[in-house]
C-alpha positions as CSV (number, residue, x, y, z in Angstrom):
1,X,26.0,132.3,-122.5
2,X,27.4,130.1,-125.4
3,X,30.5,129.2,-123.3
4,X,28.3,128.3,-120.4
5,X,26.2,126.0,-122.7
6,X,29.2,124.4,-124.2
7,X,31.1,123.7,-120.9
8,X,27.8,122.6,-119.3
9,X,28.0,119.4,-121.4
10,X,30.9,118.2,-119.3
11,X,29.7,115.5,-116.9
12,X,30.7,116.0,-113.3
13,X,32.0,113.1,-111.4
14,X,29.3,111.1,-109.6
15,X,28.8,111.9,-106.0
16,X,30.0,109.2,-103.7
17,X,29.0,108.8,-100.1
18,X,31.7,106.4,-98.9
19,X,33.9,108.0,-96.2
20,X,37.5,107.0,-96.2
21,X,40.0,107.2,-93.4
22,X,43.2,105.1,-93.9
23,X,42.3,101.5,-93.5
24,X,38.6,102.3,-92.7
25,X,35.7,102.9,-95.0
26,X,32.2,104.0,-93.8
27,X,29.2,102.8,-95.8
28,X,25.7,104.2,-96.0
29,X,23.7,101.4,-97.7
30,X,21.0,103.8,-98.8
31,X,23.4,105.9,-100.8
32,X,26.2,103.5,-101.7
33,X,24.3,100.6,-103.2
34,X,25.8,99.8,-106.6
35,X,28.9,101.8,-105.9
36,X,32.5,100.6,-105.5
37,X,35.7,101.4,-103.5
38,X,39.1,99.9,-103.6
39,X,41.7,98.6,-101.1
40,X,45.4,98.7,-101.9
41,X,47.6,96.2,-100.0
42,X,51.3,96.3,-99.3
43,X,53.3,93.2,-98.5
44,X,55.7,91.9,-95.8
45,X,57.4,88.8,-94.7
46,X,58.3,88.2,-91.0
47,X,57.2,91.8,-90.4
48,X,59.7,93.1,-92.9
49,X,58.3,95.2,-95.8
50,X,58.9,93.6,-99.3
51,X,59.0,96.1,-102.1
52,X,56.9,94.8,-105.0
53,X,54.7,92.5,-103.0
54,X,51.2,93.9,-103.4
55,X,47.5,93.3,-104.2
56,X,44.4,95.3,-105.0
57,X,40.8,94.6,-104.2
58,X,37.7,96.3,-105.6
59,X,34.5,96.0,-103.5
60,X,31.1,96.7,-105.0
61,X,28.0,96.8,-102.8
62,X,25.5,94.9,-104.9
63,X,22.7,94.2,-102.3
64,X,21.7,95.3,-98.9
65,X,18.6,93.8,-97.3
66,X,17.8,94.3,-93.6
67,X,20.9,93.0,-92.0
68,X,22.7,91.4,-94.9
69,X,25.2,93.0,-97.3
70,X,26.4,91.3,-100.5
71,X,29.7,92.5,-102.1
72,X,31.1,91.6,-105.4
73,X,34.9,91.4,-104.8
74,X,37.6,91.5,-107.5
75,X,41.0,90.6,-106.1
76,X,44.1,91.3,-108.2
77,X,47.7,90.2,-107.4
78,X,49.7,93.3,-108.5
79,X,53.2,92.1,-107.3
80,X,56.0,93.4,-109.5
81,X,59.7,94.4,-109.2
82,X,60.8,90.8,-109.8
83,X,58.5,89.4,-107.0
84,X,55.9,86.8,-107.7
85,X,53.4,85.4,-105.2
86,X,49.9,84.0,-104.7
87,X,47.3,86.0,-102.8
88,X,45.6,83.2,-101.0
89,X,43.1,84.9,-98.6
90,X,41.3,88.2,-98.0
91,X,40.0,89.4,-94.7
92,X,38.6,92.4,-92.8
93,X,36.8,93.6,-89.7
94,X,33.3,95.2,-89.4
95,X,33.0,98.3,-87.2
96,X,29.7,99.6,-85.8
97,X,28.2,96.1,-86.4
98,X,28.9,92.5,-85.5
99,X,29.2,89.7,-88.1
100,X,27.0,86.7,-87.2
101,X,27.7,84.8,-90.4
102,X,29.5,85.1,-93.8
103,X,29.5,83.0,-96.9
104,X,30.7,82.9,-100.5
105,X,27.5,83.0,-102.7
106,X,29.1,82.9,-106.2
107,X,32.4,82.9,-108.0
108,X,35.3,80.5,-108.1
109,X,38.1,82.4,-106.3
110,X,37.4,81.4,-102.7
111,X,34.9,78.8,-101.4
112,X,34.9,79.4,-97.6
113,X,34.3,82.2,-95.1
114,X,36.0,81.8,-91.6
115,X,34.9,84.0,-88.7
116,X,37.0,85.4,-85.8
117,X,40.4,83.9,-86.7
118,X,43.8,85.6,-87.5
119,X,46.3,86.0,-90.2
120,X,49.9,84.9,-89.3
121,X,53.1,86.9,-89.8
122,X,52.2,89.3,-87.0
123,X,49.0,90.6,-88.7
124,X,46.7,89.5,-86.0
125,X,42.9,89.0,-85.7
126,X,40.4,89.4,-88.5
127,X,36.6,89.2,-88.0
128,X,36.0,87.4,-91.3
129,X,38.3,86.0,-94.0
130,X,37.7,84.4,-97.4
131,X,39.9,81.5,-98.3
132,X,39.8,77.9,-99.7
133,X,40.8,76.5,-96.3
134,X,37.7,75.3,-94.5
135,X,39.1,75.7,-91.0
136,X,41.2,78.8,-90.6
137,X,42.7,82.0,-92.2
138,X,46.3,80.9,-91.9
139,X,46.5,78.7,-95.0
140,X,48.0,75.7,-93.3
141,X,46.1,72.4,-93.2
142,X,42.6,71.9,-94.7
143,X,42.0,71.6,-98.4
144,X,42.4,73.9,-101.4
145,X,45.4,75.7,-100.2
146,X,47.1,75.9,-103.6
147,X,44.5,78.2,-105.0
148,X,44.4,82.0,-105.0
149,X,45.4,84.8,-107.3
150,X,48.8,84.5,-109.0
151,X,50.9,87.5,-110.0
152,X,49.3,89.5,-112.8
153,X,45.9,87.8,-112.4
154,X,42.5,88.8,-111.1
155,X,39.8,86.6,-109.5
156,X,36.4,87.5,-108.3
157,X,33.6,86.2,-106.0
158,X,30.5,87.4,-104.2
159,X,30.4,87.5,-100.4
160,X,27.4,87.8,-98.2
161,X,27.9,89.4,-94.7
162,X,25.1,89.0,-92.2
163,X,25.1,91.5,-89.3
164,X,23.6,91.0,-85.8
165,X,21.0,93.7,-86.3
166,X,19.4,95.7,-89.1
167,X,21.2,98.9,-89.9
168,X,21.8,101.2,-92.8
169,X,25.3,102.3,-91.8
170,X,28.4,100.3,-90.9
171,X,32.1,100.5,-91.4
172,X,34.8,98.1,-92.6
173,X,38.4,98.2,-91.5
174,X,41.6,96.2,-90.9
175,X,41.7,94.9,-94.4
176,X,44.4,92.2,-95.0
177,X,45.6,89.6,-97.4
178,X,47.6,86.4,-97.1
179,X,50.5,85.8,-99.4
180,X,52.0,82.4,-100.2
181,X,54.5,81.0,-102.7
182,X,56.5,84.3,-102.6
183,X,59.6,84.3,-104.8
184,X,62.0,87.1,-105.5
185,X,64.7,84.9,-107.1
186,X,66.7,85.0,-103.9
187,X,66.1,84.7,-100.1
188,X,62.3,84.7,-100.3
189,X,61.9,81.6,-102.4
190,X,58.7,79.8,-101.1
191,X,58.1,82.3,-98.3
192,X,54.7,83.4,-97.0
193,X,53.5,86.8,-95.7
194,X,50.7,89.2,-95.3
195,X,49.6,92.7,-96.5
196,X,47.7,95.5,-94.9
197,X,45.1,97.5,-96.9
198,X,44.4,101.2,-97.4
199,X,41.0,102.2,-98.6
200,X,40.3,104.8,-101.3
201,X,37.7,105.8,-103.9
202,X,37.9,104.5,-107.4
203,X,38.9,107.4,-109.6
204,X,36.6,108.1,-112.6
205,X,37.6,110.5,-115.4
206,X,34.9,113.0,-116.5
207,X,33.7,112.8,-120.1
208,X,35.6,115.1,-122.4
209,X,33.7,118.0,-124.1
210,X,32.8,117.1,-127.7
211,X,32.1,120.6,-129.2
212,X,34.6,123.0,-127.8
213,X,36.5,124.8,-130.6
214,X,40.3,124.9,-130.5
215,X,41.6,128.3,-129.1
216,X,43.3,129.2,-132.3
217,X,40.1,128.4,-134.3
218,X,38.0,130.5,-132.0
219,X,40.4,133.5,-132.3
220,X,40.4,133.2,-136.1
221,X,36.6,133.2,-136.2
222,X,36.5,136.3,-134.0
223,X,39.1,138.2,-136.0
224,X,37.4,137.3,-139.3
225,X,34.0,138.4,-138.0
226,X,35.4,141.7,-136.7
227,X,37.1,142.3,-140.1
228,X,33.9,141.8,-142.1
229,X,32.0,144.0,-139.7
230,X,34.6,146.8,-140.0
231,X,34.6,146.5,-143.8
232,X,30.8,146.8,-144.0
233,X,30.9,150.0,-141.9
234,X,33.5,151.6,-144.1
235,X,31.4,150.8,-147.3
236,X,28.3,152.3,-145.6
237,X,30.2,155.4,-144.7
238,X,31.6,155.9,-148.2
239,X,28.1,156.0,-149.6
240,X,27.2,159.0,-147.6
């Protein structure tokens, strides 16, 4: 009973309703509001994988009203292994729903949302991308193309996605990022590329128990108690 009470103080990980399948995450707005998931991006240049070229995005569903979802998005450039870069755009597709409009509602990382365009470098079409280019997802032309997230940095913004009809469930997939100003100290100086994303939950560590005795201490307490009980019985027997 005591052990049950002690170990019962450990907090179980919070249930999460997101369903993950590779580059796809299924969202139930009624259960996932306020929760987060992450997308890990690799990197390639001219369709050749580049070790060390990488990014990470954290999506938090902060609002869902009728047919509009608002996500707070934190985008980190995690490039390493001697590679530096600038993550200059983020995009994805919506499944089981159609995007009618998208916009940046706050934050300083990106200013524009572009619908139904494509990332270059063989990535292909994306239903929506967030970028500082006002006209396309490719990064060429327009204004504000020198912004983004540099290696080792994190930027954030809030994005509103409006769907064609009211729904509580939808899916996101085909996550991608655009890399520019890639430099590995050699052949890739000034190159550009893209990265594809894999979705996953954000790991949370359960709280550690605060009142569980050390095993050696518990054993000592037990042996001491048993010794005192035995001594008491011997004294009682000697009297009679």
